[in-house]
Every structure is written in structure tokens, then in C-alpha cells.
C-alpha positions, -999 to 999 in steps of 0.1 A, spaced: -923 434 472 -892 414 465 -880 392 494 -853 409 516 -818 396 508 -807 367 531 -769 362 534 -755 328 539 -733 320 570 -699 308 565 -697 269 556 -680 257 588 -685 220 583 -655 214 562 -632 233 586 -645 217 617 -644 182 603 -608 187 590 -597 199 623 -611 170 641 -593 147 616 -558 165 616 -556 178 651 -584 165 673 -600 183 703 -622 212 703 -617 245 680 -631 279 674 -640 290 639 -637 325 623 -651 334 589 -642 362 567 -657 370 534 -645 378 500 -654 408 483 -667 423 450 -660 458 440 -688 475 424 -667 504 411 -633 521 419 -607 495 403 -571 501 407 -577 532 427 -570 519 462 -532 519 458 -535 555 444 -550 566 477 -583 570 460 -620 561 464 -634 525 460 -669 509 465 -667 472 476 -691 450 493 -684 419 513 -700 389 497 -713 356 512 -685 336 500 -661 330 529 -629 317 542 -633 298 574 -604 291 598 -606 265 626 -581 273 655 -570 260 688 -540 273 710 -507 254 714 -484 255 744 -454 265 722 -448 293 697 -454 271 666 -481 273 640 -493 241 625 -513 250 594 -535 227 573 -552 236 542 -585 217 536 -586 228 501 -550 214 491 -548 188 518 -513 201 528 -499 208 562 -472 234 570 -453 241 603 -433 271 613 -420 286 645 -427 322 653 -394 324 672 -365 340 652 -353 331 626 -387 335 611 -397 317 578 -393 330 544 -420 329 519 -427 297 501 -448 311 472 -480 292 481 -511 294 501 -492 292 534 -477 325 526 -509 343 535 -513 326 569 -476 330 580 -473 365 566 -505 375 587 -489 362 618 -457 380 613 -474 412 605 -495 410 636 -462 406 656 -446 435 638 -476 455 647 -471 450 684 -493 418 691 -479 388 707 -491 358 687 -493 325 705 -487 291 688 -518 276 674 -532 247 653 -551 259 624 -573 246 594 -579 269 564 -611 260 545 -621 285 517 -650 288 492 -638 320 476 -628 308 442 -589 312 439 -576 337 414 -611 349 405 -606 386 416 -630 381 445 -601 384 470 -597 350 485 -562 362 497 -578 389 520 -605 363 532 -576 340 543 -556 368 558 -584 384 578 -599 352 590 -564 341 601 -557 373 617 -589 373 637 -584 337 648 -548 343 660 -557 375 679 -585 357 696 -566 325 707 -537 348 718 -559 369 741 -561 401 720 -592 423 715 -597 425 676 -594 462 664 -609 458 628 -591 486 613 -556 475 628 -564 439 617 -570 451 580 -538 472 580 -517 441 594 -533 420 567 -524 445 540 -489 446 553 -488 408 551 -497 409 515 -473 437 507 -443 427 527 -444 389 530 -465 377 500 -451 404 478 -483 418 462 -484 457 464 -521 458 470 -541 486 486 -561 486 516 -595 478 498 -598 440 501 -586 436 537 -608 466 549 -641 455 535 -634 417 545 -630 431 581 -658 458 579 -685 446 557 -721 454 565 -749 433 552 -771 447 526 -746 476 519 -718 485 498 -692 508 513 -675 539 497 -639 540 513 -614 567 512 -581 548 509 -560 577 523 -581 586 554 -598 551 557 -631 570 563 -659 548 552 -695 553 543 -721 524 541 -743 527 511 -775 506 511 -779 483 480 -816 484 470 -833 454 484 -846 443 450 -811 440 436 -786 412 437 -750 408 430 -745 383 403 -709 374 399 -696 357 369 -663 337 369 -648 336 334 -629 306 343 -597 324 331 -566 330 352 -537 346 335 -502 337 350 -488 372 344 -515 389 363 -494 396 396 -466 410 376 -489 433 355 -505 445 386 -471 456 402 -462 471 368 -495 492 368 -486 506 403 -451 516 390 -466 532 361 -490 553 384 -461 563 406 -442 575 374 -472 595 365 -473 613 399 -435 619 396 -438 636 363 -471 655 371 -454 668 402 -432 691 381 -464 711 374 -484 701 405 -457 701 433 -483 694 460 -495 661 447 -487 628 466 -509 604 447 -531 604 416 -559 609 441 -547 645 442 -552 652 405 -584 663 388 -595 654 350 -589 691 341 -553 691 357 -545 658 340 -556 673 306 -539 704 312 -504 688 318 -507 657 297 -478 667 276 -455 659 307 -466 623 303 -456 595 278 -489 584 260 -489 550 280 -485 567 314 -511 592 304 -536 565 297 -529 547 330 -534 580 348 -566 590 329 -582 556 342 -573 562 378 -584 599 377 -617 594 359 -624 563 380 -622 582 413 -647 606 399 -671 577 390 -670 563 425 -681 597 439 -707 599 412 -720 563 418 -723 570 455 -747 599 446 -766 578 421 -771 549 447 -783 576 473 -808 589 447 -819 555 436 -807 564 401 -801 530 386 -798 543 351 -768 564 362 -755 533 382 -755 511 349 -738 539 329 -710 544 353 -704 507 356 -701 504 317 -678 535 316 -656 519 344 -652 487 323 -644 506 290 -618 525 310 -602 494 326 -602 478 291 -589 507 269 -568 530 293 -555 505 320 -555 476 297 -563 449 325 -593 433 308 -592 404 285 -614 389 257 -632 367 281 -641 395 306 -652 416 278 -675 389 264 -690 383 297 -697 421 302 -711 424 267 -735 394 271 -747 406 304 -754 441 294 -777 428 267 -800 409 291 -832 420 306 -830 429 344 -792 436 343 -787 471 358 -749 473 352 -720 449 344 -683 454 347 -652 435 354 -642 433 390 -607 428 407 -573 431 394 -581 419 359 -564 395 333 -594 372 340 -613 365 371 -649 378 374 -674 402 364 -700 419 388 -735 425 377 -763 445 396 -795 424 387 -831 425 396 -839 398 417 -868 386 397 -845 383 366 -814 368 386 -820 333 378 -830 338 340 -798 360 338 -777 333 353 -789 307 329 -787 330 297 -753 342 307 -738 309 313 -752 296 280 -741 324 259 -707 326 273 -699 290 270 -711 290 232 -689 320 226 -658 309 244 -659 271 250 -656 277 287 -682 267 312 -684 295 337 -693 296 374 -720 321 383 -731 332 418 -762 351 430 -748 367 461 -757 394 488 -737 419 506 -727 404 540 -711 412 574 -672 412 577 -652 388 598 -668 372 628 -665 341 650 -689 315 637 -707 293 662 
């Protein structure tokens, strides 16, 4: 029998040590995980289905209350400090890491929570720009910290929704709810099938003999955020055009493959391809849930491969480095499935790997990828973990 997965706790030493150095005095620490998405990419903002898992890479926020309404925020990663007042006029976005913190505080206030002043230290181990949602980990850990020191009970669903609004309205990224929801609601040893319209969620056990092997290509394309918003606009255009024939639809979630094929003449070729990815990806998520429930790992691997091809060819959010990483992994013994994960244009791939092969796959994947691209990648052998919590 393979050993049961053991998730790591958030690394709190850096946050606590930095808090003592910058602010002094006692603090509380809240940790929220990043996430990997097993399947269901770019479906969340189309109100469809996704299958993420919280991973044991965390953002930790050390916090202590202040007597005023100011937030004094220090980033351990960037060695930078930012101060803002929550009283009007509220601050504007600065276009850097502080937007995720300040945006979350403002979104909580706009949701009806009175947020008290606080000293905060943010310390993250989720790689930035990797597609593992470091932004959601910062938002959710910050939100939990601020709610707790302000005397509020944390409602995980409302916290996730407020953090999504922070990213949409303050940061300016039109993301769906997936990242914030799984960072708040993750369950150790499980992926989650989430309906992004109803927010109904089903926990799906990941077989105990499998690990999540996440490979960071080391590539971050500067145009990714703009292309992400463009893809969302293209999906909305698809809905607008299809609604002439399907008047009841509100999102691509409401369109089946047969309907899309029947009415494809309404769409320009590019819009059709974008819609085909989203519609087929929703169907793959539902099929993947069934395959996991049956223990049908052959189908799991096929669905992950089909998802990557669709992201590469129809949605066009992959890149040469992601494609190389997936191709290499798919040929290695012990790899059940491989695909890109996250928004794309660089970042990471996710691989389901037999635990007995995880370390050999890690070594071989790193060596072959570096030989092919000249880039030394980062590879993590991870487990599905719990969502946001106070860390003692």
C-alpha cells in the first residue's frame, strides 16, 4: 500500500519573523493555499464547471489590530511597505502586489463588513505568475485575517465572493470564482467539482496512490492579463451571437456541443473556436468526475490530454514551453495525465502521477525540459490540502 498523502502546513516562520522585525508585538497568522486545476480551464467565467484542488503551497498573512483605520502592509517577498487609510477617499490601485490586499479590504467593506485598521505582513510561497493562483491565496488569507481581527465570523462563501470582487473591480482582472472558492473551501485529499453558477460543490477523492506533480515552465508572458480579458470578451460575443438562435442562453454554460454545431454559421471562425473549447471543456469536467468516481484512470488521462489540445488549438492560450512540458510528461512511466493549468501563456502544467514514480518523473521531466528549452524548471510534488485557516 502506498503511504497516505501528508499535506504540509503553511510556512509561518517568515511571516512571524518579518512581523516581529517590522511591527513588533504578537500577531496571528492565517494561511490560504494556491490551487491547481485538474480540468475545466476558462470555464469559470462562463458560469460552467471546474475541478480544482487546493495545494500545499501557501500565502501566510501575519496580522495584529491597530487603533485607527489604517492598514500598514509589508511584503516579505518584495521587502516593501505600503500604508493606506480605509476612510474616504479610498486609495486607487497601484498596479502591484498591494492591490490584492487593499482591494480585498475594500471589497469586504463594500460587502457590509466593517474592517478595522491592522498591521499585516504578507509572505507567500506560491510562485508568482505560475498559474497556481498566488493572487487568490493573497486575497483569501488577507480577507480571513482582516475579518478575524475585526471581530467577524468568517463565512467562506462570502469571503470567496468578496475576494473575487477585489480582483474584478480593484485589480482589474475579470476572473471567475474558481480560484478564490477553492482557496477558501479546499479539502485535504480531494479535488472539487464546482458549478460556477450555483456554487454547488462536490468533493471528489483523489486516489491515495496519486500525487499532483506541478511543473513550472519558468515562462511568464507579459501579455497574459490582456489576452485573458480578450478571451472573456470573445466568449461574451459568442453568447450574444448564439442568442439569436438560442434566446434562453445567458452564458456558454447553457450551450451543448450539438447546439453549437447546429448554429456555428452564426459565428466567425475565431469566436466559434473559443466557444468550442468552453462547451467541450464543460463536458470534459462532468466526464472526469464520473471517471474519478469509477477509478477509471485511463479515461482521466485521456480527458486531460483532450483538454490540453483544446486549450492549445481552439482557445490558443498555451505556448511552446507548456506544450513541451506536457509532451515530455505524457511519455514518462507512471504519469496518468498531463495538461497545462491556469490562465495560460506560460506558467505551470499539472500531472497526475503514481506516487512510486513521482521522484523519477520529477528528475526526468526537469532534465528533458531543460535540454529542450534551455530553461531550468521548478517541479513540485504536492497534495490536495485544506482551505484557509488560522495557523498556530
